[in-house]
Phi, psi and omega in degrees: 000134179287128184296328183291341181267359180291144177285134175250117181268129177282128181297146180295146180295144179290144181295138179284139178294149180289169180297323179293320179293320178297321180294318179294321179295323179295326179276353175079008180223119184251349181232158179303319179297321178295317180295321178295314180296319178298318179295319179294317180296314180295319178296324178295317178296317179295321179297319178297316178296322179295320178296316178299318179295320180296318178298315181297319180294316179299312181296318181295317181295310181293326179292322180296328178295323181279315184295328180295338181254002182286126181273353178248175176280118186298328185272337187239353183289146182252040180208162179218085180235089181269352182266355180267168179237117356282154182290146179226120179203153180205168188246011185301312181293320182293317179295317179298312181295320180297314183290317183294313180297324179290321178296316178301316180297317181292320180298324180279316192280319188297309179298320180294318181296316179296320178297318178296318180297318178293321178296317182291328186265337188229353182235315186289140173293159186301322182293336180266322184294326180298306179298322180295316178298324179294318179295319179296321177298324179293325179298327180291340182266357181286130179297150183295328179294329177292317174300320180296316178296318177298319179296319182289322186268332185245309186291309184301311180297337183260010179268352184299316180297316178296317180297318179297319179294316178297321180293324182291315188260338183231010179297335180296340178286340184088327180289329184245026174278144186227128180262011182091183181095175181295136181282053176264070190238183180294327178294317177298317177298318179297320178295317179296317178295324178298319178295325183287323182270351181303314180298324181296309182293321181295314184295315180293317179297321179298316180292326177293315181296331178289342181271001179297128179303131182298330180296327178296315181291319180294324178295318178295318178296322180295332178276002177095013180288146174282174180299318179293321178295325175297316180295318183289323185265336185244314188281308184295316176299322180295319185265010185298313180295324177294321178294321177297317178298317178298320179295322179292325175297315178296321179295323177300320177289321180296321181294323185258007182293137190244291192293321180297317180293317180297330181283327187265321189281144171258096194280152165205175182252057174228147174265116182262135178287340180259142177281350186263336182282139182294152178129182183095193180182166176230165180301307185295319180296320180293320179296315181294324183285326188253349188293322185295326183255006183281149173282181179299317177292320178299323178292323176297321178295319177295322176297325177298318176293325175296326177297320178295318177298321177299315180294318179300318179297318178296320179295320179297314180294322177296319177296321178296318178298321179294319179297316180295321180296327178284347181242040180296335181293345180262356184284157181296330181293334184254010182283000000 
């Protein structure tokens, strides 16, 4: 039989979905459970945005009441006197101290946290990595006031030797010059904050490194790469966005930490060029120290400083999101 003479039957057309089915498909939910879950998810997102907006409106309103009566420049003044007439207060020292102490904490904590995460996931044997990870998890559950008491009673008295060594060999820089006195300074605060945020960055980075595809590492090893080359070429690029996210979580806690900083720091309203000399202040520490004895106007002024901290936190998170978005090629979804 000639193949060209064979009958070719055209398959029947597929039935068109009904109007109700098309409507359900357009809304993305075809079953009652799907519609309920979609409504709950959407409502949760809207509720979160509403809460953020409500917080922003409250802070802005109360801050405007105080700033409108401030006789000094709110952004540049080096004093906090809300009980005098006219009141004079500013956030220059608080902003400087908050940013500097957080930077010191991040510089210390991030490399150590990433190194611990790499050790637990790629070097330590299973019998050792489990207990170490458990201890790190416990550190994240320690209350901040406990860290503050430990810092005041143990860390501060034992910082004298380190401060003296830094002053001897690096005092010429000005950043590490020390004029003596109790080491209740920004460097001490930064070290304490680094210890506090270390578990957060370590735990998130560890889980990110565990998600690296095994085939990537095996391929690098098959090509003759050493263990460090595997980490440098396969693990770190894959987990870069995750490490950035973990660092931003740690930075968020460092920016808003209150009781530990208030317990360790010896505050004043001066900007010191050295990290070793006592003094300075942070937003959270100033609010915690003055809120209990503040008048109604004084509380509005503290709320104004809280608004600035709120904006700084939003900017930091926005910057982190932008960095991660520019590095989508390193994310696990695109690996």
